[in-house]
N, C-alpha and C positions, 0 to 999 in steps of 0.2 A: 335587436330592441337597443334602447340607448339606458344603463341602468346606472341608477350612482348610490353607493355605497357608502354608507357615516360612519367615521370612527369617533363619538362625540366627544365634544369639550369635556376634559376632567374637572372632576371638583376641585381640586389643589394646584390646578391654572396649569400654564403652558410650563415645561422644560422639567416637571415634577419626575414623574415616571416615565419617560419618553421610550417605546419602544415600536419597532415596525408591526400591525396588526396582524401576526402572521393567519390568522383564523380567515380574515377578509382575502387577501392575497390568495390562499388556495382557490376561495370561492370565485375570485375575480378570473384565474387564468380558466378554470371550466369554463365559465360563460365565455371567455374569450376562444375558447377551444371549440366553442358551440356557434361562436358568431356575432353575440353579443358586441356592443361598444360600452365600455365599462368606463364610469369617472371612478375616484377617491376623493371623499373630502375628508382628508384626515384632521379635523378639528382639537383634539388632543396634541398634536405636534403642533399647528397652526396654529391654537388659542384664539379661531375665531368663533363667536357667539352674536347671538342677537340676531340683528338685524345684518349684520357683513355676511354671516354663516348664511342668515335666509335669502342676500342677494346671490350668495356663491351656489345655492344649490336651483334659485333661479335660473341661473347662467348656464349650469349644468342642462337644463332642461330633459330630465330624464323621463322614460314615461314608465318607470316604475324605482320606489329607495328600500334600498333595506340598510336598517338601523344594526350596529350591534352594540347589544349593552350588560356592561355589567349592572348589579345592583345597587354601584353607590351611582349610578350615572341616571336614575330613576327619574328623581324629580328634574333635572336638568332636561332631557331628552323632551318628558312630558309637556313642557312649554314651546320648542322644539316641536313639536309636532302641529301642534295648535296652527303656528308660522305656516310648516311646511301646506298646511290642508287650504288655508285659505289663501297660498300663494299658488298652488301647483295644480288646486283643482280636483279634482277626482279620481285622481291616480295611484296606486297599491302603494301603502306603506306598507313593510312588512320588518317585525322584529326578528334575529336572530344572539347569539352569543350566551354565554354564560345566564345572563336573570331571566330567558327564555326558555332555558331548557332546564333552571333548578324550579320556575314559577309555574312553567305551562297554561291550562287555562288561567291559571291568577295571572298571568301578566296581563288579560284584557282589562281586569280593576287597574293594574297599575298604569297602564297606559292609555286611556279609551280610545286615542286615534288611531290606534292600529288596525290595520287588517287579516294578519296571517301572524301565525308563530310559530317559528322553526326549532324543532325541540332535537338534540343530540346532534350528529354531525353533517352537514344541509350539502357535501358535495354530490349527493347525486337526486338528492329530492329535489331543490331549487329548480333544480332545469327542469324540472317534472310540473313542477309548481308553477315554472313561465308555460310553457308549453299549454297548461289547465287552462290558462288567460287566451290563447288562442284555440280553447273547444276541445283538446285533447283532456282524457282520463286523468283526476286527482292522483296525487302521488298516494298509497293506503296506508302511511305511516310517514311520522318524521313531520306531519305538517298541521298545526291547527287553527280551522278557520273561524271569524269570528262569528260566521253565521249558525255555524255549530259546534258552541266551545265546551267540547270533552279530551277526556283524557285520550292519547295515542301512542302508540311504540315508539322509544325512539329512536331516531335513523343511526346505523353506524355503516361504516364503510371496509367490509371484510377483509378486501382486498386494495391497500392501501400504495402498492404498485400500478395502482393501474388510472390513479392522480398525476396530475401533469406539474410540473414545478410551479412553486407559487410566483404569482404576474410583480416579479421585485421591480419592474422598469415601473410601476403604480407606486413605490414606496423606495426610492433609494436610500440605503443605510446611512450615507452621509447627510441625510438631511436632520435624521435623529441625533439630538444635542443634549437632551436632558438627563437626568438618570435613569439606567435602564433597571430592569424587573433586578430584584438585589441587591440592586444600589451600585457592588463593587465592579469596577470596569478600572484597566489596564491603557488597554489602544483604542482609538476610533478612527473609524466605523467599526459598527460592530455590528452581530444579523444574527438573532434567534432563526434557529433551525429544530426543525421536530425529528426524532428517530424512531419511535414510537407515540405508540394512543394506546389510552385505557390504562387502570390500575385496580388491579385484584383486590386492595386492603382496603378493609372495612372501620377507619378512624371513625367515630363520633361528629367529628367536627367539621368533617372535608365531604363534597357534594359533588368533586369532580367526577366519579363514574357519571351523573346526570349529563356529561355532556361530550365524556370519550369513551361512556360502559368502564366494565369490570373485563372485560378480555383486553389482555395485553396482545398488539399487533405490531407488527415491524415492518417497516418500509424498508425495499433490498436496500440494501450497502451501497449496493453502485450506484443509485437511484440517489441516496443522503451526497455520496463525494460528485456526485456529478451538479449538483445545486451549491456543496460548498469551492467546488474549484469555478463555478460562475461566479459567487458574490467575492472570490478572492482576485479573480481575473477581470471581470467584467464590472466590480464599482469598488474594488480597492478595501474592501473589508480585511481589517487586522484582528479581530477577535472573534468567535463565536461561541455563542452562549442555545446549549440544548436544553431547551425548554421542555423535556419532556415532563410526564407526571413524575415520573420514575427512570431517569436512563440505567441503569445499574441494577434493575428488576432483572433482566435476562441478563445473567456474569458474560457468558458466553457472546452473548452480542457485545455489550461494552466492550468487551477485550478483544474482539474480533473489528472494531471499529478503533482503538488507541491503535491497535497494532496496521491497520491502514493510512493512519494519520504518520506514523511511526515510515512508513514507508514511501510518501507522499512529499514529507519534508514541506509540506506548507508557511509561508511566512505569515501562522496565527499564532494566537493563544487561544485553550478553551477553557468553558468552565458549565457550570448545570445552574442555573442560579433559583429553578425552581426546587431543589434542593436532592439531594438521594438518601434513601435509606441507612442507614448508620451498617443496620444488621446484613449486606446485602455482602459489604467490603471485606477484601481480605488482602494479605501483604500482594501478592504477583497483582491480582486488579491498581491498588493504590499505585504501585511502581510504571505499571500502566500506562495509568494518567498521568503520573508527574512526568514521563519519557517522553508521552506524547502532545505535551504543552497547556498541560492543566497548572494552574497556580494556586486556584483557592476550590475548595470544596466547599458547597452551600449543604447542610444537613437540617431535616427538617426536627426538631430535639422535644419540642414541646413544653417537655414541662421538666424541671427537676427534682421532681415528686413520684419515686415509685406506685404510690397511690392514686393517683390520677395518670399518670400513662397506663394503667390497666383499666380505669374506668372507660378511658378515652376508645380503648383498642390496640394503643399505638405498633404493642406486639416488641416495646424494646424495652432495657430496663437502665439506669439510672448506671447500673456497671457494664454494663456492655457498650455505654454511649460514651464513657471516661476511655472501654478499652478501645475503641475504633478510632477516639481520637485524639492518643497518642499511636497508633498504629499510621496516623495520615502524617502527624508531622513528625517522624519518623523518616521519612519517603521525600520529608521539603515541603510539603502542601501545608498551606494555610487553609484554616479551617472556622468557616462560619455557620454560627447557628441561629437559628428561628426558636423562637418561645412564643407560645401563645398567654397569656396573664387572664385569670380571670375565667378560666373555663367553669363549666356548671358542677357542682359542687365541692369546688375550691374552698379554702380556706385562706384567711392571711399570713397563716404556718405551710404554705404549700408555697404560696406564691415567694416568701420568704425563704424555702428550700430553693426555687427554682434561679432567684438572686444569684444568693452563693453558690449555687452548680454551676452558674453562666462564668462568674467571674475565678474558681477555681479547677475551669476543665480540662483548660490549656486552649480555649476558643481565642482567635486574633479579631473577631468582630462577630457583635450579636447585634438582634432583633426582637424588641418584647412589643408585638403589639397585642391589644386589646381583643379578647374573643369576640366574634361575629359572630350573632345566630344565620347564618346562611341560608338559606331555602334549599328544601332538599335534602338539606344531613341533618341525620339522626338528632343532633344535640340542637341543631338550628328550628329545625320543626317544634321540637320541645318545648323551647323557650319562646316561641311565637305563637304556639297556642295558649301558654302561662302568660304571655304579655301582649296583650291583643292591644294593636296602635302605638306600642310606646318606641316604635323604629320614628315614629310621623312621618306616616307615606316613603318611606327607607332616606326620607333626610339627615337618618343617626344612623345612615350605617358606613359609617366611618371608626377604623380603628383607634383614629386618636382622639374620638370622640365616647368611648368606651360606652358607648352604647347597651351593653346587656351585662351586668356583670351578675356574680352569685349571688346567691342568697344571703344576706346580714353583711353584705358591702355593697356604700352609695356609688353613685358613678360618682359624683366626686371625690369618694374614698376611692376610686379603683384610678383615676389619673393620679393621685397622688403616690399611687404604688408603680404607676406604670413611668412615671415621672424617675421614682426613686431608683428602678431597675435601670433605664438607661446610664443616670449619674454615678450608681455604686460600678457599673463597669468600665464606663469610658472613663472615667476622672480619678484616672490612673496611668502614669505616664507610659508604660510597656502597652495597655490597650491601645490605649489614643495613636499611638507614634505607629504601630502596626496596621490601624485603622486608614490612616492617612497612607499609607505605602501599598494600600489597593485601591487608592484611588487618585491615579494617576491624570486623567484624562483633562483635558482645559476645561475649565470652569466645574469646577468639582465640586467647588469650593462653600460655593456662594448657593449651588445645589442643595448640597447637600446640607446647610446652615439653615437652609428655608424648610429642609424636611425634617429636621431635627428642631426646630421652632415648635410645628407642629405637637409631635411628640412631646415634646416638655411643657408646652404654655396651654394644647389646648389649639382650637382650630381645625379648619382645613386645607391649610396655604398645603400641604404635601402631603394629604393624605393619599394611600393608595387603594385603589380597587383591589376587588377579591378576583383573583384572576380564572376561578376557578378550580384549584387546588389547594392542600393543606402547605404548601411551600416548607 
């Protein structure tokens, strides 16, 4: 069967956050193993939209279309599906990705043109669903059909070693020239790699468990290194971005990866742009990461207020965060911090504490995202229930729009505070120079300016979609 996979156009346009769609590449490799002909239309990379994308879809002549969407993609995808239906006729249009896993049956309300929704990890359920089209039995879980849109158990792949390597021939890394997840990049081409799936943490603002579950599962390290060797030898990759929910959750596994990197001595750098939990780091692991080729460590800090860290069940304190940042810097590692402004229950005083913490904690780079009411997360579901319709069909689901401010703070005031946080952090010679030192790839300056403009002055020119985790 000829199957077309669509990575839809980004709200921020071409060149903002541009990363090979690793989830679709895993699915494509499973389908190709089963003998299917897979076409990838990565409109997020090419910028194709509207009639141009419709013509590309018609040229692909698929018998099945699978769309992977973030919540911020929903308004664009809604219009595309109508065009696909008119042009392609009555072929199945299926939805996967973070929005599907987080919304479940609600996805049919958001995207009426969809025929089936895949929740969780689809590498095992997608082939079964395709076989069902030819008369086989339907999957027992992991798929919601439009004819009976009720909740079902999310599918998870228990043994990641059973999956083939991602279909990198469909998305050669050198084609991806925009800013990566986490923005920081020193060498091009780069490639995202997964070594584990799942996160057992219960942060109230995150819905990553809806996609990959709470149980941490590991890929065999031999398989991980087979993929990295392929990327380096066959695709010229010079930087590996480990996109796990939390690479350092299993400290021994992370240390074993670093020791293997030291043995292999590949000409690559490493980073973890999805962020690591600082409470998992110690001197030995930080030292191994530096020796193995890490130059920066991204950290999900979220808030500089201990009160808010407690309310969100983050499981850290500002004192611990300071201690671990100092540890990383002692080992010669740059430190990038992710913060969320406007978390439920926050006051302007809490937000001010976050700004001051970011300035004096030793960070080299900082990101100040506005709270998003991610469907499926505890905090997101509570906010959406209390404010029905306020995200306007998900059109306001961008952290540059500050769509969900806490009680007592207006959207406009939240935008002012977000702008102030960025300016207070970067309008100093030290952080500005250190940040530029982390962005050495060609074209970074223009893309970074576009992204910064959206955060400082509003709009969606560089708004990054949620990727299924807290970052």
